[in-house]
Backbone as ProteinMPNN parsed JSONL, in Angstrom:
{"seq_chain_A": "MSEAWLYDEHPAMFRAHPFLFLLLLVSIVGILAIGVWWVMHKGERLALSDRDVLLERGLLAKQRTEIALSSIRSVRITQSLGQRLFNVGHVELFSAGDLAEIAIKNMPHPGRIRAIAASRNVDLLPQR", "coords_chain_A": {"N_chain_A": [[-175.111, -0.122, 95.191], [-176.266, -2.793, 94.455], [-176.579, -4.76, 91.754], [-177.322, -7.09, 89.086], [-174.465, -7.231, 87.08], [-174.868, -7.234, 83.944], [-172.778, -7.742, 82.355], [-169.409, -7.709, 82.808], [-165.967, -7.382, 82.115], [-162.619, -7.324, 82.392], [-160.314, -5.788, 80.069], [-158.795, -7.708, 77.424], [-156.234, -9.301, 77.1], [-153.86, -12.245, 76.316], [-155.78, -12.898, 73.906], [-156.154, -10.489, 72.46], [-153.592, -9.766, 71.593], [-151.909, -11.424, 70.581], [-149.799, -12.749, 69.046], [-147.622, -10.687, 70.395], [-147.625, -11.116, 72.798], [-147.006, -14.345, 73.1], [-144.202, -13.358, 72.324], [-143.51, -12.067, 74.315], [-143.002, -13.663, 76.051], [-141.115, -16.147, 75.444], [-138.992, -14.396, 76.841], [-136.377, -13.873, 78.909], [-136.666, -11.026, 80.005], [-138.786, -10.576, 78.881], [-140.965, -12.055, 80.87], [-140.93, -10.111, 83.144], [-142.151, -7.518, 81.391], [-144.917, -8.988, 80.802], [-146.079, -8.958, 83.184], [-146.204, -6.524, 84.163], [-147.69, -5.372, 82.464], [-150.258, -6.586, 82.596], [-151.346, -6.07, 85.474], [-151.696, -3.008, 84.067], [-153.681, -4.338, 82.6], [-155.833, -5.085, 84.507], [-156.5, -2.906, 85.877], [-157.632, -1.996, 84.781], [-162.077, -1.855, 83.899], [-165.097, -2.4, 82.543], [-168.175, -2.624, 83.426], [-171.727, -4.03, 82.177], [-174.776, -3.737, 83.605], [-178.203, -3.929, 84.117], [-179.054, -1.101, 84.616], [-176.894, 0.489, 84.081], [-173.802, 1.715, 83.01], [-170.71, 1.114, 83.38], [-167.406, 2.612, 84.312], [-164.202, 1.488, 84.528], [-160.914, 2.75, 85.921], [-157.661, 2.739, 86.883], [-155.741, 1.465, 89.706], [-154.438, 2.388, 91.668], [-155.546, 4.963, 92.438], [-158.219, 5.602, 91.305], [-160.636, 6.723, 88.669], [-164.252, 6.988, 87.49], [-166.673, 6.087, 85.243], [-169.593, 7.083, 84.829], [-172.31, 5.854, 83.098], [-175.88, 6.018, 81.961], [-178.129, 3.503, 80.621], [-179.859, 3.01, 78.996], [-179.873, 6.156, 78.07], [-177.118, 5.667, 76.143], [-176.834, 6.338, 72.484], [-175.542, 5.055, 70.436], [-173.105, 2.354, 69.621], [-169.862, 1.969, 68.637], [-167.897, -0.973, 67.424], [-164.419, -1.927, 66.744], [-162.245, -3.661, 65.23], [-159.63, -5.577, 64.321], [-158.406, -7.972, 62.239], [-156.739, -9.835, 62.939], [-157.572, -9.65, 66.242], [-160.392, -9.688, 65.102], [-160.99, -12.915, 64.73], [-160.102, -13.749, 68.039], [-162.463, -12.863, 68.828], [-162.487, -9.872, 70.124], [-162.336, -6.795, 70.688], [-162.1, -2.887, 70.123], [-164.172, -0.875, 71.937], [-167.065, 1.865, 71.693], [-168.724, 4.416, 73.334], [-171.229, 6.41, 72.921], [-173.387, 8.886, 73.889], [-174.251, 11.614, 73.669], [-173.528, 14.038, 70.983], [-170.602, 14.198, 69.694], [-168.482, 13.4, 70.837], [-166.821, 10.534, 72.404], [-167.9, 9.499, 74.694], [-167.29, 7.015, 77.052], [-165.186, 4.966, 76.133], [-162.945, 2.014, 75.158], [-160.116, 0.346, 74.717], [-159.48, -3.868, 73.178], [-161.407, -5.294, 74.542], [-163.163, -7.975, 75.772], [-165.249, -9.92, 73.778], [-166.759, -8.677, 72.104], [-169.601, -7.999, 71.319], [-171.713, -8.561, 72.998], [-171.691, -6.609, 74.363], [-172.927, -4.574, 72.102], [-174.801, -6.08, 72.116], [-176.372, -6.47, 74.215], [-176.679, -3.509, 75.064], [-178.609, -2.697, 73.016], [-180.118, -4.235, 73.786], [-181.192, -2.613, 75.852], [-182.694, 0.001, 74.511], [-183.927, 0.994, 72.131], [-183.139, 2.46, 69.968], [-181.033, 1.375, 69.24], [-181.668, -0.641, 68.171], [-181.643, -3.381, 65.292], [-182.993, -1.544, 62.245], [-185.923, -2.535, 60.445]], "CA_chain_A": [[-175.324, -0.578, 94.387], [-176.913, -4.437, 94.827], [-177.455, -4.239, 91.28], [-176.134, -7.644, 89.016], [-174.008, -6.908, 86.5], [-174.646, -8.389, 82.685], [-171.562, -7.813, 81.195], [-168.135, -7.646, 83.644], [-164.899, -8.278, 82.029], [-161.529, -6.717, 81.737], [-159.592, -5.598, 78.466], [-158.282, -9.137, 77.224], [-154.21, -9.56, 77.406], [-153.48, -12.382, 75.244], [-156.288, -12.597, 72.962], [-155.934, -8.989, 71.526], [-151.925, -9.944, 70.555], [-151.241, -13.36, 70.808], [-147.94, -12.633, 68.934], [-146.248, -10.293, 71.201], [-147.825, -12.369, 73.844], [-146.006, -15.196, 72.825], [-142.908, -13.29, 71.513], [-142.484, -11.098, 75.679], [-142.536, -14.681, 77.359], [-139.317, -16.952, 75.601], [-137.258, -13.5, 77.073], [-136.446, -12.717, 80.345], [-136.992, -9.608, 80.349], [-140.176, -10.578, 78.549], [-142.311, -11.98, 82.003], [-141.162, -8.887, 83.431], [-143.385, -7.172, 81.575], [-145.806, -9.547, 81.014], [-146.126, -8.755, 84.09], [-146.592, -5.2, 84.03], [-149.316, -5.401, 81.03], [-151.166, -7.809, 83.43], [-150.978, -4.795, 86.47], [-152.158, -2.197, 83.418], [-154.603, -4.441, 82.058], [-156.242, -5.237, 85.822], [-156.302, -1.549, 86.152], [-159.366, -1.266, 84.007], [-162.995, -2.167, 84.116], [-165.568, -1.979, 81.831], [-169.178, -3.074, 84.205], [-172.561, -2.744, 82.376], [-176.112, -3.64, 84.263], [-179.296, -3.599, 83.098], [-179.236, 0.082, 83.751], [-175.824, 1.026, 84.044], [-172.629, 1.149, 82.429], [-169.244, 1.581, 84.536], [-166.225, 1.789, 83.229], [-163.074, 1.667, 85.481], [-159.448, 3.059, 85.511], [-156.507, 2.875, 87.442], [-155.123, 0.522, 90.324], [-154.186, 3.418, 93.516], [-156.086, 5.968, 92.763], [-159.479, 5.574, 90.508], [-161.652, 7.445, 87.148], [-165.17, 5.984, 86.828], [-167.295, 6.915, 84.265], [-170.91, 5.852, 84.784], [-173.333, 6.596, 82.146], [-177.269, 4.861, 82.371], [-177.944, 2.415, 79.751], [-180.772, 3.64, 78.226], [-178.924, 6.73, 77.509], [-176.575, 4.961, 75.108], [-177.262, 6.338, 71.278], [-174.655, 4.533, 70.049], [-172.005, 1.671, 69.823], [-168.753, 2.011, 67.717], [-166.611, -1.588, 67.76], [-163.2, -1.458, 65.724], [-162.182, -4.773, 65.321], [-158.991, -5.716, 63.037], [-159.106, -9.012, 61.863], [-156.919, -10.445, 64.604], [-159.258, -9.525, 67.04], [-161.639, -10.471, 64.549], [-160.103, -14.15, 65.406], [-159.912, -13.65, 69.221], [-163.299, -12.33, 69.797], [-161.904, -8.775, 70.832], [-162.139, -5.026, 70.24], [-162.124, -1.736, 70.947], [-165.394, -0.044, 72.06], [-166.869, 3.258, 71.885], [-169.836, 4.175, 73.785], [-171.396, 7.218, 73.137], [-174.62, 8.982, 74.473], [-174.535, 12.735, 72.354], [-171.857, 14.511, 70.726], [-169.469, 13.039, 68.436], [-167.009, 12.135, 71.072], [-167.684, 8.387, 72.737], [-167.988, 8.954, 76.654], [-166.625, 5.262, 76.996], [-164.379, 4.043, 75.166], [-162.03, 1.028, 76.176], [-159.409, -1.525, 73.91], [-159.425, -4.706, 73.822], [-162.407, -6.068, 75.036], [-163.362, -9.67, 74.967], [-166.983, -9.942, 73.451], [-167.551, -6.809, 72.047], [-171.215, -7.506, 70.225], [-172.624, -8.736, 73.588], [-171.792, -5.638, 74.62], [-174.085, -3.981, 71.461], [-177.159, -6.706, 71.925], [-177.182, -5.655, 76.022], [-176.617, -1.823, 74.829], [-180.119, -2.934, 71.822], [-181.725, -4.526, 74.697], [-182.097, -1.84, 76.459], [-182.664, 0.984, 73.502], [-184.869, 1.025, 71.5], [-182.416, 3.244, 68.58], [-180.168, 1.188, 68.83], [-181.631, -1.936, 67.112], [-181.579, -3.338, 63.892], [-183.995, -1.695, 61.546], [-186.618, -3.35, 59.456]], "C_chain_A": [[-175.299, -1.907, 93.597], [-177.259, -4.456, 93.728], [-176.107, -5.865, 90.113], [-175.893, -7.388, 87.665], [-174.418, -8.068, 85.506], [-173.612, -8.229, 82.247], [-170.717, -7.661, 82.993], [-166.802, -7.843, 83.306], [-163.755, -6.684, 82.194], [-161.127, -6.918, 80.432], [-159.071, -6.841, 77.991], [-156.582, -8.344, 76.532], [-153.846, -10.596, 75.389], [-154.657, -12.54, 73.782], [-155.915, -11.049, 72.102], [-154.298, -8.406, 71.103], [-151.583, -10.846, 70.945], [-150.19, -12.945, 70.266], [-147.022, -11.927, 69.474], [-146.623, -11.107, 72.535], [-146.359, -13.357, 73.881], [-144.368, -14.727, 73.129], [-142.154, -12.319, 73.066], [-142.343, -12.872, 76.281], [-141.999, -16.082, 76.648], [-139.159, -15.459, 76.5], [-138.171, -13.846, 78.303], [-137.08, -12.242, 81.026], [-138.883, -9.708, 79.87], [-141.891, -11.043, 79.941], [-142.085, -10.812, 82.999], [-142.485, -8.156, 83.334], [-144.98, -7.409, 80.409], [-146.39, -9.69, 82.63], [-146.874, -7.276, 84.864], [-147.806, -4.978, 83.687], [-149.804, -5.817, 81.56], [-151.519, -6.916, 84.473], [-152.704, -3.568, 85.206], [-153.42, -2.775, 83.509], [-155.778, -4.749, 82.98], [-157.148, -3.123, 85.96], [-157.686, -0.537, 85.837], [-160.891, -2.754, 83.254], [-164.511, -2.052, 83.273], [-166.654, -3.223, 82.423], [-170.156, -2.828, 82.884], [-173.669, -3.297, 83.201], [-177.145, -3.568, 83.822], [-179.566, -2.063, 82.91], [-178.627, 1.036, 83.725], [-174.452, 0.603, 83.327], [-171.747, 1.915, 83.132], [-167.889, 1.433, 84.349], [-164.912, 2.806, 84.497], [-161.988, 1.821, 85.945], [-158.619, 3.243, 86.296], [-156.495, 1.649, 89.029], [-155.461, 1.142, 91.903], [-155.754, 4.095, 93.338], [-157.532, 5.437, 90.63], [-160.451, 6.528, 90.09], [-162.274, 6.372, 87.743], [-166.405, 6.89, 86.568], [-168.595, 5.88, 84.502], [-171.572, 7.213, 83.75], [-174.851, 6.012, 82.209], [-177.459, 4.867, 80.99], [-178.555, 3.169, 79.04], [-180.499, 5.455, 77.562], [-177.948, 6.955, 75.656], [-177.233, 4.9, 74.019], [-176.577, 5.48, 70.233], [-173.353, 3.441, 69.768], [-171.507, 1.361, 69.053], [-167.708, 0.456, 68.336], [-165.765, -1.579, 66.379], [-162.858, -2.5, 65.996], [-160.741, -5.434, 64.124], [-159.133, -7.329, 62.424], [-157.753, -10.141, 62.613], [-157.571, -10.321, 65.679], [-160.336, -10.275, 66.64], [-161.602, -11.875, 65.015], [-160.153, -14.667, 67.103], [-161.443, -13.65, 69.58], [-162.833, -10.686, 70.547], [-162.007, -8.294, 70.07], [-162.508, -4.064, 70.995], [-164.082, -1.404, 70.72], [-165.602, 1.342, 73.385], [-168.52, 3.268, 72.349], [-170.296, 5.146, 74.025], [-173.281, 7.756, 73.425], [-175.236, 10.683, 73.898], [-173.291, 12.814, 72.506], [-171.762, 13.258, 69.941], [-169.165, 12.541, 69.208], [-167.731, 10.756, 72.29], [-167.459, 8.936, 74.673], [-167.37, 7.958, 77.293], [-165.521, 4.907, 75.749], [-162.726, 3.202, 75.572], [-161.19, 0.198, 74.641], [-159.491, -2.468, 74.251], [-160.054, -5.443, 74.867], [-163.009, -7.231, 74.757], [-164.908, -9.486, 75.087], [-167.899, -8.828, 73.19], [-169.574, -6.932, 71.606], [-172.037, -7.886, 71.646], [-172.801, -7.333, 74.298], [-173.031, -4.187, 74.211], [-175.107, -5.071, 71.963], [-177.414, -6.029, 73.736], [-177.666, -3.572, 75.86], [-178.575, -2.095, 73.833], [-180.669, -3.219, 72.696], [-181.95, -3.931, 75.1], [-182.452, -0.178, 76.166], [-183.454, 0.163, 72.438], [-184.326, 1.574, 69.846], [-181.136, 2.823, 68.817], [-180.256, -0.264, 67.935], [-182.341, -1.863, 66.019], [-183.133, -2.723, 63.326], [-185.191, -2.149, 59.909], [-187.564, -2.356, 58.339]], "O_chain_A": [[-174.678, -2.175, 92.568], [-178.464, -4.206, 93.74], [-174.878, -5.915, 90.156], [-176.873, -7.286, 86.927], [-174.424, -9.274, 85.755], [-173.551, -8.964, 81.261], [-171.32, -7.545, 84.06], [-166.205, -8.521, 84.141], [-164.032, -5.487, 82.131], [-161.42, -7.887, 79.732], [-158.55, -7.053, 79.086], [-156.162, -7.389, 75.879], [-153.706, -10.223, 74.224], [-154.219, -12.256, 72.667], [-155.318, -11.003, 71.027], [-153.888, -7.351, 70.619], [-150.769, -10.935, 71.864], [-149.346, -12.664, 71.117], [-145.824, -12.163, 69.311], [-145.751, -11.678, 73.19], [-145.244, -13.222, 74.385], [-143.539, -15.327, 73.813], [-140.983, -11.954, 73.166], [-141.382, -13.107, 77.013], [-142.37, -17.133, 77.171], [-139.474, -16.034, 77.541], [-139.342, -14.001, 78.647], [-137.753, -12.479, 82.029], [-139.854, -9.128, 80.356], [-143.065, -10.673, 79.978], [-143.049, -10.514, 83.705], [-143.41, -8.007, 84.133], [-145.683, -6.677, 79.712], [-147.109, -10.615, 83.008], [-147.72, -7.119, 85.745], [-148.756, -4.534, 84.331], [-150.837, -5.495, 80.974], [-152.74, -7.0, 84.343], [-153.914, -3.439, 85.394], [-154.303, -2.239, 84.178], [-156.861, -4.722, 82.396], [-158.268, -2.634, 86.111], [-158.287, 0.493, 86.144], [-160.826, -3.806, 82.619], [-165.098, -1.135, 83.848], [-166.43, -4.411, 82.192], [-169.905, -1.8, 82.254], [-172.961, -3.359, 84.206], [-177.111, -2.946, 82.76], [-180.016, -1.552, 81.884], [-179.046, 2.172, 83.506], [-174.089, -0.555, 83.12], [-171.898, 3.093, 83.458], [-167.287, 0.365, 84.241], [-164.797, 3.935, 84.973], [-161.744, 0.856, 86.669], [-158.781, 4.402, 86.677], [-157.552, 1.041, 89.195], [-156.19, 0.772, 92.824], [-156.789, 3.801, 93.935], [-157.398, 5.144, 89.442], [-161.098, 7.153, 90.931], [-161.791, 5.365, 88.26], [-166.932, 7.832, 87.161], [-168.712, 4.656, 84.441], [-171.502, 8.435, 83.621], [-174.68, 5.044, 82.949], [-177.15, 5.782, 80.227], [-177.966, 4.037, 78.396], [-181.078, 5.778, 76.525], [-178.002, 7.712, 74.686], [-178.081, 4.019, 73.876], [-177.162, 5.258, 69.172], [-172.333, 4.129, 69.712], [-172.043, 0.511, 68.342], [-166.974, 0.537, 69.321], [-166.206, -1.323, 65.259], [-163.035, -2.72, 67.194], [-161.139, -5.727, 62.997], [-160.288, -7.693, 62.2], [-158.068, -11.325, 62.735], [-158.291, -11.283, 65.948], [-161.017, -11.102, 67.246], [-162.405, -12.023, 65.936], [-160.234, -15.866, 67.37], [-161.792, -14.344, 70.535], [-162.995, -10.643, 71.767], [-161.921, -8.675, 68.902], [-163.039, -4.102, 72.105], [-164.875, -1.615, 69.802], [-165.186, 1.712, 74.483], [-169.372, 2.477, 71.945], [-170.178, 5.449, 75.212], [-174.228, 7.015, 73.16], [-176.437, 10.911, 73.747], [-172.408, 12.357, 73.232], [-172.289, 12.177, 69.677], [-169.22, 11.313, 69.141], [-168.834, 10.385, 72.69], [-166.757, 8.43, 75.547], [-166.827, 8.308, 78.341], [-165.539, 4.646, 74.547], [-161.724, 3.691, 76.095], [-161.792, -0.393, 73.744], [-159.603, -2.624, 75.467], [-159.526, -6.046, 75.802], [-163.368, -7.527, 73.617], [-165.594, -9.088, 76.029], [-168.945, -8.319, 73.594], [-170.452, -6.071, 71.656], [-173.208, -7.517, 71.556], [-173.888, -6.967, 74.745], [-173.632, -3.373, 74.911], [-176.27, -4.726, 72.174], [-178.334, -5.37, 74.222], [-178.513, -2.811, 76.329], [-179.574, -1.524, 74.273], [-181.784, -2.718, 72.841], [-183.175, -3.942, 75.229], [-182.511, 0.699, 77.027], [-183.474, -1.025, 72.119], [-184.879, 1.245, 68.796], [-180.171, 3.575, 68.69], [-179.375, -0.824, 67.283], [-183.179, -1.047, 65.635], [-184.205, -3.17, 63.734], [-185.024, -1.986, 58.7], [-188.214, -2.888, 57.438]]}, "name": "protein", "num_of_chains": 1, "seq": "MSEAWLYDEHPAMFRAHPFLFLLLLVSIVGILAIGVWWVMHKGERLALSDRDVLLERGLLAKQRTEIALSSIRSVRITQSLGQRLFNVGHVELFSAGDLAEIAIKNMPHPGRIRAIAASRNVDLLPQR"}
């Protein structure tokens, strides 16, 4: 797969939970916790190309979910007030049925994900 990804990000740490980040940073144990937290977030990846959406989970053992961008029927973005301030959010992508095929938390720039999906799928474009 040698295509250019239009969106390729790991979940945000600091912007998703700034107060927790600062609290953990001030303690000795917090430095170790931040290291574990960083490894957990680097184990997740959401990438969108002009044709596909890829979700990878895991560092040693990988779980990959890939769906065609044209088959996405709905994008749900959930943001708290703090997440809105730092422009992160939980993203769910639906292609068929009531359960999300791809769900990932604390993604930076969730509006870009919706915009990329909408530009590739006429069902997601705003109705006039």
